[in-house]
C-alpha positions in Angstrom: 0.0 0.0 0.0 1.5 3.3 -1.1 0.7 6.5 0.7 1.4 10.0 -0.4 2.3 12.2 2.5 -0.1 15.1 2.6 1.8 17.2 5.2 5.3 18.5 5.2 5.2 18.6 9.1 5.6 14.9 10.0 7.4 14.3 13.1 9.3 11.1 14.2 6.8 10.7 17.1 4.1 10.1 14.5 6.0 7.2 12.8 4.0 4.6 14.8 0.8 5.9 13.2 2.1 5.4 9.7 1.6 2.3 7.4 4.4 -0.1 7.0 5.3 1.1 3.5 5.4 4.9 3.0 6.0 6.6 -0.4 6.6 10.3 -0.7 6.3 12.9 -3.5 9.0 15.4 -3.4 8.3 18.7 -5.1 11.9 19.7 -6.0 11.1 22.9 -7.8 8.1 24.9 -9.0 9.9 26.0 -12.2 8.6 24.7 -15.5 9.0 25.7 -19.1 5.4 24.7 -20.2 3.0 26.6 -17.9 0.1 24.2 -18.3 -3.5 25.3 -17.6 -4.1 22.4 -15.2 -0.9 22.9 -13.1 -1.5 23.0 -9.4 2.0 23.1 -8.0 2.9 25.4 -5.1 4.7 28.6 -6.3 8.1 28.7 -4.6 10.2 31.8 -4.2 13.3 29.7 -5.2 14.7 26.3 -5.2 16.2 24.8 -2.0 20.0 24.5 -1.9 21.5 21.0 -2.2 22.3 21.0 1.6 18.7 21.8 2.5 17.3 19.3 0.0 19.5 16.6 1.5 18.1 17.6 5.0 14.6 17.0 3.6 15.5 13.7 2.2 17.1 12.7 5.6 13.7 13.4 7.3 12.1 11.1 4.8 14.7 8.4 5.5 14.1 8.8 9.3 10.4 8.0 9.0 11.0 5.0 6.8 10.0 6.1 3.3 10.8 3.3 0.9 10.0 5.2 -2.4 10.2 8.8 -3.5 8.8 10.4 -6.6 10.9 13.4 -7.6 8.6 15.9 -9.4 8.2 19.7 -9.9 7.4 21.9 -11.7 9.9 20.2 -13.9 12.4 18.3 -11.8 15.0 18.2 -14.6 15.5 21.9 -14.2 16.9 21.4 -10.8 20.7 21.5 -11.1 21.4 19.1 -8.3 18.7 16.5 -9.1 21.3 13.8 -9.8 23.0 14.3 -6.4 19.5 13.9 -4.7 18.8 10.7 -6.7 22.2 9.3 -5.8 21.8 10.0 -2.1 18.3 8.5 -2.0 19.5 5.3 -3.7 22.4 5.0 -1.3 19.8 5.0 1.5 17.9 2.1 -0.1 15.0 4.2 -1.4 13.4 3.4 -4.8 13.4 6.5 -7.0 10.9 7.6 -9.5 11.6 10.7 -11.7 8.4 12.4 -12.9 8.9 14.8 -15.9 7.3 16.4 -18.8 10.1 14.9 -20.9 11.3 18.1 -22.6 14.8 18.3 -21.1 15.2 14.4 -21.1 17.9 14.3 -23.7 20.0 11.0 -24.2 22.8 12.6 -22.1 20.4 13.4 -19.3 18.8 9.9 -19.4 22.3 8.5 -19.2 22.9 10.5 -16.0 19.7 9.5 -14.4 19.7 5.9 -15.4 22.0 4.5 -12.6 19.7 6.0 -9.8 16.2 5.2 -10.9 14.2 2.2 -12.0 11.0 4.1 -12.9 10.0 7.3 -14.7 6.8 9.1 -15.3 6.3 11.2 -18.4 3.2 13.3 -19.0 1.3 13.5 -22.3 -2.4 14.5 -22.6 -3.1 14.5 -26.3 -1.5 14.0 -29.7 -3.6 16.7 -31.1 -1.7 20.0 -31.7 -4.9 22.2 -31.3 -5.7 20.6 -28.0 -2.2 20.9 -26.6 -2.1 24.5 -27.6 -5.1 25.1 -25.4 -3.6 23.1 -22.5 -0.1 24.4 -22.7 0.6 28.1 -22.5 4.2 27.8 -23.8 3.3 25.1 -26.5 5.8 24.6 -29.3 5.5 23.0 -32.8 6.8 19.4 -32.7 5.9 18.9 -29.0 4.0 15.7 -29.6 6.8 14.0 -31.8 9.4 15.0 -29.2 7.5 13.4 -26.2 6.8 10.3 -28.2 10.6 10.1 -29.0 11.4 10.5 -25.3 8.9 7.8 -24.4 10.6 5.3 -26.8 14.1 6.4 -25.5 13.1 5.6 -21.9 11.5 2.3 -22.8 14.7 1.2 -24.8 16.9 2.1 -21.8 15.1 -0.5 -19.6 13.7 2.0 -17.2 10.0 1.2 -16.3 7.9 4.0 -17.8 4.5 5.2 -16.7 2.7 7.8 -18.9 0.4 10.3 -17.0 -2.7 11.5 -18.8 -4.9 14.2 -17.4 -8.6 13.9 -18.2 -10.4 17.2 -18.8 -13.1 18.6 -21.0 -10.5 19.9 -23.4 -8.8 16.6 -24.3 -11.7 14.2 -23.7 -12.1 13.2 -27.3 -8.4 12.8 -27.9 -7.6 10.3 -25.2 -8.8 7.1 -27.1 -6.4 7.9 -29.9 -3.6 8.5 -27.5 -4.2 5.2 -25.7 -4.2 3.4 -29.1 -0.7 4.8 -29.8 0.6 4.0 -26.3 -0.7 0.5 -26.6 1.9 -0.3 -29.2 4.7 0.8 -26.9 6.2 -1.3 -24.1 5.4 1.0 -21.3 4.7 -0.1 -17.7 1.3 1.7 -17.4 -0.9 4.5 -18.4 -2.3 6.6 -15.4 -5.4 8.7 -16.0 -6.0 11.5 -13.6 -8.9 13.8 -12.8 -8.4 17.5 -13.4 -8.1 18.9 -9.8 -8.5 22.7 -9.4 -7.1 22.9 -5.9 -4.6 25.7 -6.4 -2.4 27.5 -9.0 -3.4 27.9 -12.5 -5.7 24.9 -12.2 -7.9 26.8 -9.8 -8.3 29.4 -12.5 -9.4 26.9 -15.0 -12.1 24.9 -13.0 -14.5 25.1 -15.9 -12.7 22.4 -17.7 -13.2 19.9 -14.9 -15.4 16.9 -15.6 -18.0 16.3 -12.8 -17.1 13.2 -10.9 -20.1 11.2 -12.1 -19.2 12.1 -15.7 -15.6 11.2 -15.1 -16.6 7.7 -13.8 -18.9 7.2 -16.8 -16.1 8.2 -19.2 -13.6 5.9 -17.5 -16.0 2.9 -17.7 -16.5 3.6 -21.4 -12.7 3.5 -22.0 -12.4 0.3 -19.9 -14.4 -1.5 -22.6 -11.6 -1.0 -25.1 -8.6 -0.6 -22.9 -7.3 -2.3 -19.7 -7.9 0.5 -17.2 
C-alpha cells in the first residue's frame, strides 16, 4: 500500500501511526517551461540548496520512506537532481523521476539511469490544437518530441508510466492517444482527474469533468482498454 504524505510537518513521534510502507512525492522545484493550464503546484520563491534538499531527504529516510517520486514543476530543471537521486538510492530508497520529458535528452537519461528504476512522463493528447489550449508555452513538434522521449526511456530498460490528465479539453483525444501508447512497451498509463485545488488549475475549473461524468467516461474507456 503506497501512501502520499499530505503534510510536510511529519514528526518522528508520529511514525508509529504510519503504514508499514510509505512513499513520498517530493516537489523539487516549481519552475517549469510549459505553464500548463491544469498545473496546481505550489509557487516557490526559489529552489532549495543541495544542503537543504538533503536535509529534507534525511527526514524522509528517518520515517522509513521506501519510495520517493521526484517531481516539480519540472524536476529536470533542478541542477542538483542527480545528487539527490544518488543520495536517495544510497539510502535504499526506490526513486521515480516524474517529468514532462522536454529536457530528457539522451545525455540526461544516461545521467539519471543508474539512480532510478522508474520514470513518469506526462502526455495529454497527440492533437496540436488541443495541446495549444492546454499548454501556454506550447511549441511545434511537442508531440513528436515526447513520443521520442517515451521510446528512448523504454529502450533504456527503465520502467515507464505515462500520465494523462482527463479534462473537457482533451476528452475526445484520449482514445487515440491510448491506441498509440498500446503499441509501446510502457509499464502503465495513469489517467488523472483535473483537480482545481490551487495555482493555474484553480483558475480553469470550468474544464473539470463532474465526478459522475468522469466515472462514466472511465467505464467507457475500460471496454476497449485495460484501465
